[in-house]
C-alpha positions as CSV (number, residue, x, y, z in Angstrom):
1,M,26.2,20.3,-9.3
2,P,22.4,20.8,-9.2
3,T,20.3,18.2,-11.0
4,P,17.6,19.4,-13.4
5,A,14.3,17.7,-12.6
6,R,10.6,17.7,-13.7
7,V,8.4,17.4,-10.6
8,V,4.7,17.1,-10.0
9,V,3.6,20.0,-7.7
10,M,0.4,20.2,-5.8
11,P,-0.5,23.9,-5.5
12,G,-1.2,25.3,-2.0
13,T,-4.8,26.1,-3.0
14,P,-7.3,23.9,-4.8
15,G,-6.5,23.3,-8.5
16,P,-4.9,20.7,-10.8
17,L,-1.5,19.3,-10.3
18,Q,1.3,21.0,-12.2
19,V,4.5,19.7,-13.7
20,Q,7.3,22.1,-13.0
21,D,11.0,22.3,-13.9
22,V,13.2,22.6,-10.9
23,K,16.9,22.1,-9.9
24,L,17.6,19.7,-7.1
25,P,20.5,20.7,-4.9
26,D,23.6,18.7,-4.3
27,P,22.8,16.1,-1.7
28,G,23.4,16.9,1.9
29,P,25.4,14.5,4.1
30,Y,22.5,12.1,4.5
31,Q,20.8,12.6,1.2
32,V,20.6,10.6,-2.0
33,V,19.7,11.9,-5.5
34,V,17.9,9.3,-7.6
35,K,17.2,9.3,-11.4
36,Q,13.8,7.5,-11.5
37,Y,12.5,5.0,-13.9
38,A,8.9,4.5,-12.6
39,S,6.7,5.5,-9.7
40,G,3.5,4.0,-8.4
41,I,0.4,6.1,-8.2
42,C,-1.1,5.5,-4.8
43,H,-4.7,6.1,-3.7
44,S,-3.5,7.7,-0.5
45,Q,-2.2,10.7,-2.5
46,L,-5.9,11.5,-3.3
47,H,-6.4,12.2,0.4
48,Q,-3.7,14.9,0.2
49,M,-5.1,16.3,-3.1
50,H,-8.7,16.5,-1.9
51,G,-8.1,17.4,1.8
52,P,-7.5,20.9,3.1
53,R,-4.5,22.6,1.6
54,S,-2.2,24.7,3.8
55,G,-1.5,27.4,1.2
56,N,1.9,26.0,0.6
57,P,2.8,23.8,-2.4
58,G,3.5,20.1,-1.9
59,V,5.2,17.3,-3.7
60,L,3.7,13.8,-4.0
61,G,4.4,10.1,-4.6
62,H,6.2,7.6,-2.3
63,E,7.2,4.5,-4.2
64,S,9.6,4.2,-7.1
65,T,12.4,2.4,-8.8
66,G,15.5,4.3,-9.9
67,V,19.3,4.6,-9.9
68,V,21.6,6.6,-7.6
69,I,23.3,9.5,-9.4
70,A,24.7,11.3,-6.3
71,K,25.0,10.8,-2.6
72,G,26.0,12.6,0.6
73,K,29.3,11.9,2.3
74,E,27.7,10.1,5.3
75,V,25.7,7.7,3.1
76,T,27.4,4.3,3.1
77,H,24.7,1.7,2.0
78,V,24.5,2.9,-1.6
79,K,26.8,4.4,-4.2
80,E,26.4,6.1,-7.6
81,G,25.1,3.6,-10.1
82,D,23.2,1.4,-7.6
83,M,19.6,0.4,-8.4
84,V,17.3,1.4,-5.6
85,F,13.7,1.6,-4.4
86,V,12.5,4.9,-2.9
87,T,9.8,4.4,-0.3
88,W,8.0,6.2,2.6
89,V,8.9,3.8,5.4
90,P,12.4,4.2,6.8
91,R,14.4,1.2,5.7
92,D,15.7,0.1,9.1
93,V,14.4,2.2,12.0
94,A,15.6,-0.2,14.7
95,N,19.3,0.4,13.7
96,A,19.1,4.0,12.6
97,T,21.1,6.5,14.6
98,R,19.2,9.6,13.4
99,Q,15.6,10.7,12.5
100,A,14.9,10.5,8.8
101,E,14.0,13.9,7.3
102,A,11.3,14.7,4.7
103,S,12.3,16.1,1.4
104,T,11.6,19.6,0.1
105,V,12.0,21.2,-3.3
106,T,12.6,24.9,-4.0
107,L,10.4,25.9,-7.0
108,A,11.2,28.4,-9.7
109,D,9.3,31.2,-7.9
110,G,11.3,30.7,-4.7
111,S,8.6,28.9,-2.8
112,V,9.3,25.6,-1.1
113,A,7.2,22.5,-1.7
114,A,7.3,19.8,0.9
115,G,6.7,16.0,0.8
116,Q,5.4,13.8,3.6
117,A,8.6,11.7,3.5
118,A,10.1,11.2,0.0
119,F,8.5,12.4,-3.3
120,T,8.5,10.2,-6.4
121,W,6.2,11.9,-8.9
122,A,9.3,13.3,-10.6
123,D,11.9,12.1,-13.1
124,H,14.6,12.8,-10.5
125,T,14.2,13.0,-6.7
126,I,16.3,13.8,-3.6
127,A,15.6,11.8,-0.4
128,D,16.9,11.0,3.0
129,E,19.0,7.9,2.8
130,Q,16.6,6.1,5.1
131,Y,14.0,6.2,2.3
132,V,16.4,4.7,-0.2
133,V,16.7,0.9,-0.4
134,K,19.4,-0.8,-2.4
135,V,18.2,-3.6,-4.7
136,P,20.0,-6.0,-7.2
137,A,21.3,-4.5,-10.4
138,D,19.1,-6.7,-12.5
139,T,15.9,-5.5,-10.8
140,T,13.1,-4.8,-13.4
141,R,12.8,-1.1,-13.7
142,D,9.1,-0.5,-14.2
143,V,6.6,-2.8,-12.3
144,T,8.8,-3.2,-9.3
145,A,8.1,0.5,-8.5
146,I,5.0,-0.5,-6.6
147,I,6.8,-2.7,-4.1
148,G,7.6,0.5,-2.1
149,C,4.0,1.0,-1.0
150,A,1.2,-1.1,-2.6
151,V,3.0,-4.4,-2.2
152,M,4.6,-3.6,1.1
153,T,1.2,-2.4,2.5
154,G,-1.0,-5.2,1.3
155,S,1.3,-8.1,1.5
156,G,2.9,-6.9,4.7
157,A,-0.5,-6.7,6.4
158,V,-1.1,-10.4,5.7
159,Y,2.4,-11.6,6.3
160,H,3.6,-9.4,9.2
161,T,0.7,-7.5,10.9
162,A,-1.8,-10.4,11.0
163,G,0.8,-13.3,10.6
164,V,-1.7,-15.4,8.6
165,K,-0.8,-19.1,8.7
166,K,-1.4,-22.0,6.3
167,G,-5.1,-23.1,6.4
168,E,-6.4,-20.0,8.0
169,S,-9.3,-18.2,6.3
170,V,-9.1,-14.6,5.1
171,A,-11.4,-12.0,3.4
172,I,-9.9,-9.1,1.5
173,F,-12.3,-6.0,1.1
174,G,-11.2,-4.0,-1.9
175,V,-9.1,-5.6,-4.7
176,G,-7.1,-2.7,-6.0
177,G,-3.3,-2.7,-6.0
178,V,-3.1,-3.0,-2.2
179,G,-5.9,-5.6,-1.9
180,L,-4.4,-7.7,-4.7
181,S,-1.0,-7.6,-3.0
182,A,-2.7,-8.9,0.2
183,I,-4.4,-11.7,-1.8
184,A,-1.0,-12.7,-3.3
185,A,0.6,-12.9,0.2
186,A,-2.4,-14.9,1.5
187,A,-1.8,-17.4,-1.3
188,V,1.9,-17.5,-0.6
189,V,1.3,-18.5,3.0
190,G,-1.4,-21.1,2.1
191,A,-4.5,-19.3,3.5
192,D,-7.8,-21.1,2.7
193,P,-10.3,-19.9,1.7
194,I,-9.2,-16.5,0.3
195,I,-12.3,-14.5,-0.2
196,A,-12.2,-11.3,-2.3
197,V,-14.9,-8.7,-1.8
198,D,-15.5,-5.9,-4.2
199,L,-18.3,-4.3,-6.3
200,D,-17.3,-5.5,-9.7
201,D,-17.3,-9.0,-11.1
202,A,-14.5,-8.3,-13.5
203,K,-12.3,-7.2,-10.6
204,L,-13.3,-10.3,-8.6
205,D,-12.3,-12.5,-11.5
206,F,-9.0,-10.6,-11.8
207,A,-8.4,-11.2,-8.1
208,K,-8.4,-15.0,-8.8
209,R,-5.3,-14.5,-10.9
210,F,-3.5,-13.6,-7.7
211,G,-4.9,-16.4,-5.5
212,A,-8.4,-15.5,-4.5
213,T,-10.5,-18.7,-4.3
214,I,-13.9,-17.0,-3.9
215,G,-15.3,-13.7,-5.1
216,V,-18.2,-11.9,-3.3
217,N,-19.9,-9.0,-5.1
218,A,-21.0,-6.6,-2.4
219,R,-23.2,-4.8,-4.8
220,E,-25.3,-8.0,-5.3
221,V,-25.2,-9.7,-1.9
222,D,-24.6,-8.8,1.8
223,P,-20.9,-9.6,2.0
224,I,-21.0,-10.2,5.8
225,A,-23.9,-12.7,5.4
226,K,-22.1,-14.4,2.5
227,I,-18.8,-14.7,4.3
228,R,-20.5,-16.2,7.4
229,E,-22.5,-18.6,5.2
230,L,-19.2,-19.8,3.5
231,T,-17.4,-20.2,6.9
232,A,-20.0,-21.5,9.3
233,S,-18.8,-24.1,11.7
234,K,-20.7,-27.3,12.3
235,T,-19.3,-28.0,15.7
236,D,-18.5,-24.7,17.5
237,F,-20.9,-22.3,19.2
238,T,-20.7,-18.8,20.7
239,I,-21.5,-17.9,24.3
240,M,-25.0,-17.0,23.1
241,G,-25.4,-20.5,21.6
242,T,-25.3,-19.4,18.0
243,Q,-23.2,-21.2,15.3
244,V,-19.6,-19.8,15.0
245,A,-19.0,-18.3,11.6
246,G,-16.6,-15.8,9.9
247,V,-13.0,-15.7,8.7
248,D,-9.9,-15.8,10.8
249,Y,-8.8,-12.5,9.3
250,A,-10.6,-9.7,7.4
251,F,-8.6,-6.9,5.8
252,D,-10.1,-3.6,4.7
253,C,-7.8,-2.3,1.9
254,I,-10.1,0.7,1.1
255,G,-10.7,2.8,4.2
256,F,-14.3,3.7,3.5
257,K,-16.7,3.9,6.4
258,V,-18.8,0.9,5.2
259,T,-15.8,-1.4,4.7
260,M,-14.2,-0.4,8.0
261,E,-17.4,-1.3,9.8
262,Q,-17.9,-4.6,7.8
263,I,-14.6,-6.3,8.6
264,L,-15.4,-6.7,12.3
265,P,-18.7,-8.8,11.9
266,A,-17.0,-10.6,9.0
267,V,-14.4,-12.2,11.3
268,R,-14.9,-15.5,13.2
269,D,-16.8,-15.5,16.4
270,G,-15.2,-16.8,19.5
271,A,-16.2,-20.4,20.5
272,F,-17.0,-19.9,24.2
273,G,-14.5,-21.8,26.4
274,K,-12.6,-23.1,23.3
275,S,-11.1,-20.4,21.1
276,H,-10.9,-16.6,20.7
277,G,-12.6,-14.8,17.8
278,G,-10.9,-13.5,14.6
279,T,-9.0,-10.3,13.8
280,A,-10.2,-7.4,11.7
281,V,-7.3,-5.5,10.1
282,L,-7.5,-1.9,8.9
283,V,-5.1,-1.4,6.0
284,G,-6.7,1.4,3.9
285,V,-6.3,5.0,4.9
286,P,-9.5,6.0,6.8
287,G,-11.4,9.1,5.7
288,T,-14.2,9.1,8.3
289,P,-14.9,8.0,11.9
290,V,-16.5,4.5,12.3
291,E,-18.9,2.9,14.7
292,L,-18.0,-0.6,15.9
293,N,-20.1,-3.1,17.7
294,A,-18.3,-3.2,21.1
295,M,-20.5,-6.0,22.3
296,D,-19.5,-8.2,19.4
297,M,-15.9,-7.6,20.2
298,L,-16.4,-8.4,23.9
299,L,-18.7,-11.5,23.7
300,N,-16.8,-13.0,20.7
301,E,-13.3,-11.9,21.8
302,K,-12.5,-10.3,18.5
303,K,-9.7,-7.9,17.7
304,Y,-9.7,-4.8,15.5
305,I,-6.1,-3.6,14.7
306,G,-4.4,-1.3,12.3
307,S,-1.6,-2.0,9.8
308,L,0.7,0.8,8.8
309,G,2.9,0.1,5.8
310,G,2.2,-3.6,6.4
311,S,4.4,-3.5,9.5
312,C,7.3,-3.8,7.1
313,V,11.0,-3.1,7.4
314,P,12.1,-2.3,3.8
315,D,15.7,-3.6,4.2
316,R,14.3,-6.9,5.4
317,D,11.2,-7.3,3.4
318,F,11.9,-5.9,-0.1
319,P,14.2,-8.7,-1.0
320,M,11.4,-11.2,0.0
321,F,8.9,-9.4,-2.2
322,L,11.4,-9.3,-5.1
323,R,11.9,-13.1,-4.7
324,W,8.1,-13.6,-4.8
325,Y,8.0,-11.7,-8.1
326,K,10.9,-13.6,-9.6
327,E,9.5,-16.9,-8.5
328,G,6.0,-16.1,-10.0
329,D,4.1,-15.8,-6.7
330,L,3.6,-12.0,-7.0
331,D,2.6,-11.2,-10.6
332,L,3.6,-7.5,-10.8
333,N,3.3,-7.5,-14.6
334,A,-0.4,-8.3,-14.2
335,L,-0.8,-6.0,-11.2
336,V,0.3,-2.9,-13.1
337,T,-2.7,-2.3,-15.3
338,A,-2.1,1.3,-16.4
339,R,0.9,3.4,-17.4
340,Y,1.2,7.2,-17.7
341,S,3.8,9.8,-18.5
342,I,4.5,12.6,-16.0
343,D,2.5,15.0,-18.2
344,Q,-0.6,12.8,-17.8
345,I,-0.6,13.0,-14.0
346,N,-4.0,14.7,-13.8
347,E,-5.5,12.1,-16.2
348,A,-3.9,9.4,-14.0
349,T,-5.3,10.7,-10.7
350,D,-8.7,11.3,-12.2
351,A,-8.8,7.7,-13.5
352,L,-7.8,6.4,-10.0
353,E,-10.4,8.5,-8.3
354,H,-13.2,7.2,-10.5
355,G,-12.3,3.5,-10.2
356,K,-10.9,3.1,-13.6
357,I,-7.6,1.5,-12.5
358,S,-8.2,-2.2,-11.9
359,G,-4.8,-2.9,-10.4
360,R,-2.1,-0.3,-9.9
361,A,-1.1,2.5,-12.2
362,I,2.5,3.8,-12.6
363,L,4.3,6.8,-14.0
364,E,7.1,6.0,-16.4
365,F,9.9,8.5,-16.9
């Protein structure tokens, strides 16, 4: 039996988001229908909203908490009544026997709106089973919705992509939902120092709640110079005879041209004949090309790498993030700083675009 749903639709031409009533079909063999409790509002959706539109409508959102209300006959890892996360990274690609398929929705006018993977800005959704991850029945219904993207992307970048170890130094550029998740992971693994870089003192103070040990306001000082001052070595020197300085890992959790270019000089120089340089990690979705100092990378043996979805495997990693939350190492209750209804979606995305969300915002259904 089709499932009535209220879904946020992005028109095919520029204009505000719309909330439309639709009917989701019965699930196909590999699909799952989920009644949703909450969904994260991710900054990456703004790229879709403000980028070129194809002329066809789209559906948005890619992280949520909900309960299974129907499943296809080939779906075996969940059943009706199970609590689940919906996410945009396939839950276990290594062991999958088929390619996950993106979701589509037929609108009332007969047009078809497509999502990039799953869509979660809706009170009910239908998704390929690879985007649906079973979680314990007692999982908190609201704030855990952001594990499916913000936490996975930020914490995973530190824990998996970079593999930060105890005592290594990190700098996190941008302390929104993803950046705060990265800071929390850095604290879990025992990084030191954990330097937060942003443009607002209130946000930098807030970052200390998640484990940041130093805040650098890039509006007031040159963040690269400050980071190098804080991390200068007294014993190691570069091939050019200058003092080694910089963090072991710098993470750009924004994707702006300026921050993408700042993380490379912010990481540690190589000590000639003794150690390699540090690693710059791009986490935020880039909106522009960048210019990097290739000579700096060569002479100081630095690395510049990307992190997509925190290099996470949801089936493996979501239980760990839930454990961090339950044990108090990942304060999702503090990280979620704004809540909206589905009818407030344009208000929510406007607040996100204008920097009014200090942590992560969610939709509650």
